[in-house]
One Martini backbone bead per residue (centre of mass of N, CA, C, O) as a GRO file, in nm:
protein
   71
    1UNK     BB    1 -24.124  -4.113  -8.365
    2UNK     BB    2 -24.192  -3.811  -8.289
    3UNK     BB    3 -24.071  -3.497  -8.273
    4UNK     BB    4 -24.215  -3.406  -8.014
    5UNK     BB    5 -24.130  -3.648  -7.841
    6UNK     BB    6 -23.823  -3.614  -7.872
    7UNK     BB    7 -23.813  -3.330  -7.753
    8UNK     BB    8 -23.934  -3.400  -7.480
    9UNK     BB    9 -23.717  -3.608  -7.394
   10UNK     BB   10 -23.474  -3.420  -7.416
   11UNK     BB   11 -23.570  -3.202  -7.215
   12UNK     BB   12 -23.612  -3.394  -6.975
   13UNK     BB   13 -23.319  -3.492  -6.958
   14UNK     BB   14 -23.196  -3.210  -6.910
   15UNK     BB   15 -23.350  -3.138  -6.646
   16UNK     BB   16 -23.253  -3.412  -6.484
   17UNK     BB   17 -22.969  -3.326  -6.513
   18UNK     BB   18 -22.680  -3.310  -6.258
   19UNK     BB   19 -22.374  -3.284  -6.353
   20UNK     BB   20 -22.323  -2.944  -6.309
   21UNK     BB   21 -22.414  -2.859  -6.016
   22UNK     BB   22 -22.150  -2.851  -5.850
   23UNK     BB   23 -21.995  -2.634  -6.010
   24UNK     BB   24 -22.206  -2.413  -5.968
   25UNK     BB   25 -22.191  -2.408  -5.659
   26UNK     BB   26 -21.890  -2.334  -5.644
   27UNK     BB   27 -21.920  -2.066  -5.797
   28UNK     BB   28 -22.114  -1.933  -5.596
   29UNK     BB   29 -21.929  -1.955  -5.351
   30UNK     BB   30 -21.693  -1.790  -5.467
   31UNK     BB   31 -21.854  -1.530  -5.516
   32UNK     BB   32 -21.934  -1.486  -5.219
   33UNK     BB   33 -21.646  -1.469  -5.105
   34UNK     BB   34 -21.548  -1.231  -5.279
   35UNK     BB   35 -21.758  -1.031  -5.171
   36UNK     BB   36 -21.668  -1.044  -4.873
   37UNK     BB   37 -21.373  -0.953  -4.914
   38UNK     BB   38 -21.427  -0.683  -5.051
   39UNK     BB   39 -21.600  -0.560  -4.820
   40UNK     BB   40 -21.387  -0.584  -4.599
   41UNK     BB   41 -21.168  -0.409  -4.735
   42UNK     BB   42 -21.344  -0.155  -4.767
   43UNK     BB   43 -21.397  -0.115  -4.454
   44UNK     BB   44 -21.059  -0.130  -4.394
   45UNK     BB   45 -20.896   0.082  -4.561
   46UNK     BB   46 -20.826   0.309  -4.358
   47UNK     BB   47 -20.677   0.135  -4.148
   48UNK     BB   48 -20.466   0.019  -4.340
   49UNK     BB   49 -20.343   0.285  -4.434
   50UNK     BB   50 -20.257   0.385  -4.151
   51UNK     BB   51 -20.078   0.145  -4.081
   52UNK     BB   52 -19.878   0.168  -4.323
   53UNK     BB   53 -19.790   0.459  -4.261
   54UNK     BB   54 -19.673   0.400  -3.980
   55UNK     BB   55 -19.459   0.202  -4.077
   56UNK     BB   56 -19.320   0.398  -4.274
   57UNK     BB   57 -19.237   0.604  -4.051
   58UNK     BB   58 -19.051   0.403  -3.896
   59UNK     BB   59 -18.858   0.334  -4.129
   60UNK     BB   60 -18.905   0.641  -4.278
   61UNK     BB   61 -18.852   0.924  -4.169
   62UNK     BB   62 -18.893   1.239  -4.187
   63UNK     BB   63 -18.737   1.517  -4.269
   64UNK     BB   64 -18.591   1.780  -4.130
   65UNK     BB   65 -18.498   2.084  -4.096
   66UNK     BB   66 -18.144   2.069  -4.139
   67UNK     BB   67 -18.098   1.793  -4.226
   68UNK     BB   68 -17.884   1.534  -4.291
   69UNK     BB   69 -17.738   1.269  -4.513
   70UNK     BB   70 -17.581   1.080  -4.328
   71UNK     BB   71 -17.434   0.758  -4.318
   0.00000   0.00000   0.00000
C-alpha cells in the first residue's frame, strides 16, 4: 500500500468517525445556555440591585440624626 493511499484512508476514517460528536454538541449547548443566563442577569441587574437594596433597608434601616443605638 502506498503512503498516499494510507494517508487517504486514515483521513477518511477520521472524517467519518463520530465518536466525539455528542460531547461537542453538549459543550455547544452548555455554552449557549451560559450565554443566555449571563445576558438575562445583565438585563435584570438594575432590578436585582434595587430589590436587594430594598430588602437591606427593611432589615437594617439607616439611622436618623439624633437616634441612639440602644439595645
